[in-house]
N, C-alpha and C positions, 0 to 999 in steps of 0.2 A: 504494499499499499505506499504511496507517495502523494503528493501534493504540489499543485503550482504556487511554487513562492512568490512570483511576481502579482499572481492573481489575489493571493492572499494580502499581499501589502497593499494592493488596491482596495480591498475591503475595508482595511484599517482606515483608509482615505475616506472612503465613502462614509463608513460610520461616523466619522468626525464632522464631515460636511453635513451630514442629516441631523445628529443628535448632541453632538456636543459644541460646534462652535455657534449654533443658533441661541445656544443658553449661555454662552460665557458674557458674563457680568449681568445676565437677566436674570439670575435665580432668585426664586422669593423665599424668604426665612424656612417657610415650611419644605422645601425643595433639598436642603441641607440637613442631614441628620447623623449622629453619632453613631459608629460602631461600637467601638470597645471603650472609648473615651473621648475626650474634647479634641484630641489631636489626630484622631483615626475617624475621618467623615468619609460618607457617600453621599452622592446626589442623585437626582433623578435623571441627570446626564450619563451617570456611571451605569446606573440600571439598563436604560434604554440604548446605550452604544452596545454593552453586553450581548443584549437580544438581538440586534441587528446583527454585530459580528457572528454570533452562536448560528442565527438563521443561515446565513451567507455561506458558514463554513461548512453547514449540513449538506448545502449543495453542492459546493467544492469537492468535499472530501467526505461522501457519505460512508459512516461507520466508525469514523474517527472518532476518539473521545473527545470531547469539547470541555477544557477545564478553566472558567474564568473564574477572578477574583470573587464576583458578587455571587457566582452560583456555587462556589465552596462555602461563602459564608452562610449560606442557606441550607447546605448539606456538605459537612465537612468530610463524608465519605468520599467525595469526588476526587479529592487530593490523591489519592491511591493510584488513581489511573496514570499519573505523571510518569512513575516507575515502572509501571505494569503493561500498559496498552501497546498492542503494536504499533499504532500512531495516536498520538495526542496533542492537540491545539492546545497551548497554554497562551491565556490572554488576559492582560491587564487593560480594560477599557478606557481608564483615566489613571495614568500615573501621575502623581503631584496632585491628587484630588485637592488638598487643603489650599495649594497655590490657586487652581481652578476656581475654589468657592470663594477664595478672596480677590478674585478678578485680577491675578498675576499670571501672566502669560508664560508661564515656565511649567508646561505639563506636556505629556506624550500619550501615545498608545502604543502598545507593545504586544507581539504575538511570538511565540517560539514553536517549532516542530521538533517533538520529540518522538524516536522511533527506538522502541525496545528500550527505553532507559536511557537512549543517548540523546543529546540535542544535536540536530542536525541542520537548524534554520533558525536564524533569528532576526527580527524585526523591530526597529523601533521608528515610529513615524512623529513628526513634529508637526500638528496641526497649524500653529502660527507661521512657520517657515515653509510648510507644505513640501517635506523632503522627507526622504528616509534613510537611515543606516540599514543595510541588510548583509547579511553574511549568510553563506552556506558551508557546510563542513568541508574542508579543503579547499575550497575556492577563493578565499580571501574575503576581506570586507570592502563593502564601497557604499560611498555616499550617492544617493540615486536622486538625481534633480526629478521635477514635475515632467520634463521632457522625456524622461527616459534615460537621459545619459548618466552614466555609472562612473563615479570619479574613486580610483582606489585609495583608502585612508589607510594610515599607520600610528602606531602611538608614537610618543616623543623618544628621544634620546634619554638614556639614563643621566642623572645629573646628582651631585653630592646632596646629602640629607638638609643641609642648610639652605640650600636653592629649590628645594621641592616646593611646588604648589599642588594641593591635594583637596580633597574632598571627604569628610569623615562625618559618618551619620551614628550619632552616640547617644539619640534619645532612649534606646531601648537596651542601652549597655548596663549591666548591674552597677550600682552606686559605686561600690570600692574600685571597680576597673575602671569606670568612669572619670574618677577623681584623678587616677594614676594617668589616664590617657589625656585628660585636659592638660595635667601639667606638663608632659612630654611634648603635647602639640607646639609647645613654644619652639621647638627643635628645627620643624621645615619653615620654609619662609612664610607661606601663607596657607591657611585651612579655611574651606569653605562647606557650607551646608545648603545644597538647592532644594531641600526636601521633595526631590523628584531623581529617582534612580535613572529614568530615561535620561535626562539631561547631564546628570553625573556620567554615566557611561558615554554619552555623546561626547562631551569634552574630553575624556580621558582618549577615547579612541581615535579621535580626530588630532591628537597631539598639543593639546592644550593645557595638559595638567600630566602630574606625575604618580599620582597616587589615588586611590580610592578605599575606603575601609567601611564596611558595612555589619552590623550585627545580626539583624534579623533576616532570614535567607528564605522568604517565601517565593515559589517558582516564577510565579509572574512578574516579581521585580528584578528578578537576577539571570535566568535564562538565557534571554535575547542578549543583553547586555554582555554576559560572560563569553558567550561564543563570538560576538563581534569582535571584543576585545581580544580573544586569541586569536581570531583570524587576520586582526590588524597588527600583530606580533607580541601582542602583551602576553604578560605573565599573570596568574592568580592561585590562589591556595586558600583554603580554611587556616584558621589560626594555628591548628596543630599541624600544618604544612602538607595535610592530606588534600588530595583533588576534589573538587567541588563538583557533586552529581546532583542531576536534577531532583532527586528524592530528597536531598538533604534541605532541613530548615530550621537547621541552628548550626553553631560554631564558629560563627564570625568569618568575614572574606576579606583579604587582602588582594589589591590589584596594582599591579606596578610593571614598567616597562620589561622588567628582567629579573630573573630570580636572585642576583646579587641584591638590587635595591627591595627587594621583598624582604629578605634577611636582615638588612640595614634597618627597614622601617619596624619589622617585628620585633627587633631587640632593643632598638633604641625609643619606640614609641608605644607601640602596640603589645607591651610585655603583660602578661594576665597571670 
């Protein structure tokens, strides 16, 4: 079983144009609700975009498991399909929902294709810029313009720790580790947090920063970006040095241009 990745990319774009962009900066108070707490939000646009994508994927790839962030919120057992299905399409209908709900133009739509527990394609669509980052395993990573022009992308060259610019997501890190991380984050030059994995991965994979750090590893947030990074020449591993797998939901993730940079960051900054 396979899927047309270009057609899947266009589905994300169509969903954004039909369900996400028309609601941007036009949400009523009742159209934004909390999931687990005040910083974990869902909007009517998330739900509508996921329904749109799910319906279209059902036509594009009949029989494939569809694992959307909002679907899993309603039925957590769907998460098991990521590791066991012959073909699973994993979707984040709006990554960066808090930004979207606040009217900030820093959000994305992501999808990954997982075949028998291995990520074989990843897509990050930027509705505001109307372009994609797309990677297929073994074929490199590309920035794809609306015209269809595909431009190869690559991660940055490694730099010394004091020159590194990176993004670190610490909100779900246990307090003891968070205190150490914040103190150690004085060592790199600049550290940001976009609250949007789609744009974190985009910034890194196109060579505009030197590291990423995440603590929570839900598949819709990371599978697409992780494959794009690897196909763009980058290196990533969980905090314990083990490879990141589609079924992983814990363990933390550090993303760097190469293994040496990963070891420097792990030892100097993200000690646990």
